[in-house]
C-alpha positions as CSV (number, residue, x, y, z in Angstrom):
1,M,-0.1,-0.2,-0.1
2,V,1.4,3.7,-0.8
3,L,0.9,6.0,1.8
4,C,0.7,9.3,1.9
5,R,1.4,11.3,5.0
6,A,0.9,8.0,7.0
7,R,-0.7,8.9,10.9
8,S,-2.5,7.0,13.4
9,R,-6.0,7.1,12.5
10,T,-8.8,5.2,14.2
11,A,-10.1,2.0,12.7
12,I,-13.9,1.3,12.0
13,D,-14.9,-2.0,13.5
14,H,-17.5,-2.7,10.3
15,R,-20.6,-3.7,11.7
16,A,-22.2,-3.8,8.2
17,I,-25.8,-5.1,7.0
18,D,-26.5,-5.8,2.8
19,N,-27.4,-2.5,1.2
20,R,-30.9,-1.8,1.4
21,P,-32.8,-0.1,-1.6
22,P,-33.0,4.0,-1.7
23,I,-35.1,5.7,1.1
24,C,-37.0,9.1,1.0
25,N,-35.9,10.6,4.5
26,D,-39.1,11.7,5.5
27,V,-39.0,13.6,9.3
28,A,-42.8,13.9,9.9
29,L,-43.0,13.6,13.4
30,Q,-46.6,11.4,14.7
31,N,-49.1,13.3,16.3
32,C,-50.1,13.0,19.4
33,R,-53.6,11.8,20.4
34,R,-55.7,13.4,23.5
35,N,-58.4,11.2,24.4
36,H,-61.6,13.5,25.6
37,V,-63.8,10.7,27.6
38,S,-65.3,10.0,30.3
39,K,-63.6,8.7,33.1
40,L,-65.2,5.2,32.9
41,T,-64.3,5.0,29.4
42,G,-60.4,6.0,30.1
43,L,-60.5,2.8,32.8
44,I,-61.4,0.4,30.4
45,L,-59.1,1.8,28.0
46,A,-56.2,2.1,30.6
47,L,-57.1,-1.8,31.4
48,A,-57.2,-3.0,27.6
49,G,-53.7,-1.3,27.4
50,A,-52.4,-3.2,30.3
51,A,-53.6,-6.3,29.2
52,A,-52.3,-5.7,25.5
53,M,-48.9,-5.1,27.2
54,L,-49.1,-7.7,29.2
55,S,-49.7,-10.0,26.4
56,A,-46.9,-8.5,24.0
57,P,-43.7,-10.7,23.2
58,A,-40.8,-9.8,25.4
59,G,-38.8,-7.2,23.7
60,A,-41.6,-5.8,21.4
61,D,-41.8,-1.8,20.9
62,T,-44.4,0.0,23.0
63,H,-45.4,3.4,21.3
64,K,-46.3,6.0,23.7
65,S,-49.1,8.5,22.8
66,S,-48.1,11.4,25.1
67,K,-45.8,14.0,24.7
68,S,-43.9,14.1,27.6
69,E,-43.0,10.2,26.6
70,K,-42.0,10.8,23.3
71,S,-40.0,7.9,21.2
72,D,-36.2,8.4,20.9
73,D,-36.4,8.0,17.5
74,D,-39.0,11.0,16.8
75,L,-37.3,14.2,14.6
76,A,-38.0,18.0,15.8
77,A,-41.1,18.9,13.7
78,N,-38.7,21.4,11.9
79,P,-35.4,20.2,12.1
80,G,-33.7,22.5,9.2
81,R,-30.3,22.6,9.1
82,D,-30.3,19.7,11.5
83,A,-31.7,17.5,10.1
84,L,-29.1,14.8,9.0
85,R,-28.0,14.9,12.5
86,Q,-31.3,14.0,13.9
87,I,-31.8,11.4,11.2
88,V,-28.6,9.7,11.7
89,Q,-28.3,9.9,15.9
90,N,-32.2,9.5,16.5
91,Q,-33.5,7.0,13.8
92,C,-30.8,5.2,11.5
93,V,-28.5,4.0,15.1
94,V,-31.4,3.5,17.5
95,N,-32.8,1.5,15.0
96,W,-29.5,-0.4,14.4
97,S,-28.8,-1.2,18.2
98,R,-31.9,-2.3,19.2
99,R,-32.9,-4.3,15.8
100,Q,-30.2,-4.8,13.5
101,D,-31.8,-2.5,10.9
102,P,-30.1,0.6,9.8
103,A,-33.5,2.1,8.8
104,P,-33.8,5.2,6.9
105,C,-30.2,4.8,6.7
106,E,-28.5,2.3,3.9
107,R,-25.5,1.3,6.3
108,V,-24.5,2.1,9.8
109,Y,-21.2,1.2,11.1
110,L,-20.4,1.7,14.7
111,A,-16.9,1.4,16.2
112,D,-18.2,1.2,19.4
113,S,-21.3,-1.0,19.4
114,K,-21.6,0.2,23.7
115,T,-21.6,3.9,23.3
116,N,-22.7,4.2,19.8
117,R,-20.5,7.1,19.8
118,S,-18.2,6.9,17.2
119,G,-18.9,5.4,13.3
120,Y,-20.8,6.5,10.5
121,A,-23.8,6.2,8.9
122,V,-24.9,5.9,4.8
123,L,-27.8,7.8,4.1
124,A,-29.7,7.8,0.2
125,D,-29.8,11.9,-0.3
126,A,-33.8,12.8,0.3
127,K,-34.0,14.1,-3.5
128,G,-33.2,10.6,-4.9
129,G,-31.3,9.4,-7.5
130,A,-28.2,7.7,-7.6
131,H,-26.8,10.0,-4.5
132,Y,-25.5,8.9,-1.2
133,L,-24.2,10.8,1.8
134,L,-21.9,9.4,4.4
135,I,-22.5,11.5,7.9
136,P,-20.9,10.3,11.4
137,V,-22.6,9.3,14.2
138,Q,-21.2,11.5,16.4
139,T,-22.4,15.2,16.0
140,M,-19.4,17.3,13.5
141,T,-19.1,20.5,12.0
142,G,-17.5,20.3,8.5
143,L,-13.8,21.7,7.5
144,D,-14.5,24.9,9.7
145,G,-14.3,22.3,12.6
146,N,-10.7,21.0,13.6
147,E,-12.1,17.4,14.5
148,L,-11.3,16.2,11.0
149,L,-7.4,17.2,11.4
150,D,-7.4,15.4,14.7
151,P,-5.4,11.9,14.1
152,D,-7.8,10.0,16.1
153,T,-10.7,11.0,13.5
154,P,-11.3,8.0,11.3
155,N,-10.6,8.5,7.7
156,Y,-14.1,9.3,6.2
157,F,-13.1,9.6,2.6
158,A,-11.9,6.1,2.5
159,E,-15.0,5.3,4.0
160,A,-16.8,7.3,1.5
161,W,-14.9,5.6,-1.2
162,R,-16.0,1.8,0.1
163,A,-19.7,2.9,0.2
164,H,-19.3,3.6,-4.2
165,D,-20.9,0.6,-4.5
166,L,-24.4,2.0,-3.9
167,I,-23.7,3.5,-6.9
168,D,-23.0,0.5,-9.0
169,K,-26.6,-1.0,-7.4
170,F,-28.7,1.5,-8.1
171,V,-27.7,2.0,-12.0
172,G,-27.8,-1.7,-12.0
173,H,-24.1,-2.1,-13.4
174,Q,-20.3,-1.3,-12.2
175,V,-19.6,2.3,-12.7
176,P,-16.1,3.0,-13.8
177,R,-14.0,4.4,-10.8
178,S,-13.3,7.5,-12.9
179,A,-17.0,8.7,-13.3
180,I,-17.3,8.5,-9.5
181,G,-17.2,11.8,-6.9
182,L,-16.3,12.0,-3.2
183,V,-17.2,15.8,-2.5
184,V,-17.0,18.0,0.8
185,N,-18.8,21.6,0.2
186,K,-17.6,24.6,1.5
187,A,-19.5,25.9,4.4
188,Q,-20.9,28.5,2.5
189,A,-22.6,26.3,0.2
190,R,-24.1,23.9,3.0
191,S,-27.4,23.5,3.9
192,Q,-26.6,21.4,6.7
193,D,-24.5,21.5,9.8
194,Q,-23.4,18.0,10.3
195,F,-20.4,17.1,8.3
196,H,-21.1,14.8,5.2
197,I,-19.6,13.5,2.4
198,H,-21.3,13.4,-1.3
199,I,-21.5,9.8,-3.2
200,E,-22.3,10.5,-6.5
201,C,-21.1,10.3,-9.8
202,L,-19.8,12.7,-12.3
203,R,-21.3,15.1,-14.4
204,Q,-20.3,14.2,-18.3
205,D,-18.1,17.6,-18.5
206,A,-16.7,17.0,-15.9
207,F,-15.8,13.2,-16.5
208,D,-14.2,14.4,-19.9
209,S,-12.3,17.0,-18.5
210,L,-10.8,15.1,-15.7
211,R,-9.7,12.5,-18.0
212,A,-8.2,15.0,-20.3
213,A,-6.1,16.0,-17.6
214,A,-5.1,13.2,-15.5
215,E,-1.7,12.0,-17.2
216,Q,-0.6,15.9,-17.0
217,L,-1.3,15.7,-13.0
218,T,1.7,15.0,-10.3
219,D,1.9,14.5,-6.7
220,H,2.3,18.5,-6.3
221,W,-1.1,21.0,-6.4
222,S,-1.6,22.5,-9.7
223,P,-4.6,24.6,-11.2
224,V,-6.8,22.8,-13.8
225,S,-10.4,23.6,-15.5
226,V,-12.9,21.1,-14.5
227,A,-15.9,21.6,-17.1
228,G,-15.1,25.0,-16.8
229,L,-14.4,25.6,-13.3
230,P,-11.1,26.4,-11.8
231,Y,-9.7,24.2,-9.2
232,D,-6.5,23.0,-7.5
233,A,-5.6,19.6,-8.4
234,L,-3.3,16.5,-7.1
235,R,-2.9,12.9,-8.0
236,I,-3.1,10.3,-5.7
237,G,-1.2,7.5,-7.0
238,S,-2.7,4.7,-4.9
239,G,-5.8,2.6,-5.6
240,S,-7.5,3.1,-2.2
241,L,-7.6,5.6,0.5
242,D,-6.9,4.4,3.5
243,G,-3.1,5.6,3.7
244,T,-4.2,8.9,2.1
245,N,-6.4,11.6,4.0
246,P,-7.7,14.3,1.6
247,F,-8.1,16.8,4.6
248,D,-4.4,16.4,5.3
249,L,-3.1,17.1,2.1
250,L,-5.7,19.9,2.4
251,A,-4.2,21.4,5.2
252,S,0.0,21.2,4.4
253,W,-1.1,22.6,0.9
254,K,-0.9,26.5,1.6
255,P,0.5,28.3,5.0
256,D,-3.1,29.7,6.0
257,A,-5.2,26.7,4.6
258,R,-5.3,24.5,8.1
259,N,-6.8,27.7,9.5
260,H,-9.6,28.4,6.8
261,L,-10.2,25.2,5.8
262,G,-13.8,25.6,5.8
263,S,-13.1,28.1,2.9
264,Y,-12.3,25.4,0.5
265,T,-14.2,22.7,-1.0
266,V,-12.6,19.2,-1.1
267,V,-12.9,16.6,-4.2
268,V,-12.2,13.1,-4.6
269,I,-12.6,11.4,-8.0
270,G,-11.3,8.0,-8.6
271,M,-9.4,7.4,-12.1
272,Q,-7.1,4.9,-14.0
273,F,-4.1,6.2,-14.7
274,N,-1.9,4.2,-17.5
275,S,0.4,3.4,-14.1
276,G,-2.7,1.9,-12.4
277,P,-6.0,2.7,-10.2
278,G,-5.6,5.9,-8.3
279,F,-7.3,9.7,-7.3
280,I,-7.2,13.2,-8.0
281,E,-8.1,15.5,-5.5
282,L,-9.7,18.7,-6.1
283,T,-9.8,21.8,-4.2
284,G,-10.5,25.5,-4.3
285,T,-12.3,28.7,-2.6
286,G,-14.3,29.3,-5.7
287,P,-16.9,26.9,-7.2
288,T,-18.4,24.5,-4.8
289,G,-17.5,20.6,-5.6
290,E,-21.1,19.5,-5.4
291,L,-21.7,21.7,-8.9
292,L,-19.2,18.8,-10.9
293,L,-21.8,15.8,-9.7
294,D,-25.1,14.3,-11.3
295,P,-27.6,12.1,-9.7
296,S,-28.9,10.7,-12.9
297,C,-25.3,8.9,-13.2
298,A,-25.9,9.7,-17.0
299,V,-21.9,9.3,-17.7
300,A,-22.4,5.5,-16.5
301,G,-26.1,4.8,-18.5
302,G,-28.0,6.1,-15.4
303,G,-30.5,6.8,-17.0
304,G,-31.9,9.0,-14.5
């Protein structure tokens, strides 16, 4: 394995399940019910409920109807910029821990199954298409935070690349590595506060630009135009990202980059070089990386 800036990073103990079909992340809440009945009717209902609970199988879930006893897997009525964190922490991790079911996520990986405080989930984007999000299970901001440069933080880009088989399954056949991109948007372009990595196909023009430029790129940063948009590019000469962390590469690029990571977008694209498989990393403070992606995966015959 080719190592680049090898550092000690926490390994993920993969507790995976098979892939699930894409889902729509509906964060609507169940409405609480109130009974306005006589004391006698209320007593009858209470006795009936008690009898039902006694007859329920061991381990069965019991749903509370009182607002004060709201279930852990409920979400806020209007989660807004906190929706991804709530879906992962209050639904995916809870369902996985209780029933080994990651719904509504595709997958859940927990580094510590006892605390559920470290690991990540993979969620189908609510907008649909061949578009998935890798999201840490712990609360974490984007590049504007310092967690991603901590040597003990898992290599989330490596984990996101491992999840690109979901793109293959959505499209119905294997998608070339050079057609798949992983993106972290710059802070100003994010709609969610919880850190996440987009896993998606490239636009056709972005694919063509990178294929044309691939052999001219080196392990030193250099300017490149991708689909008419300006970025800086770096060649990663390894078939996996296990020994290479793109955030470290960005932080070591410019003297002020480490202190202003939130101003940068980070894009990692698989590539098949003449010398073998590798990656291209793109970054910049201009156009955000998600502009290069296409959830229809038309570049690989996804058809929408």
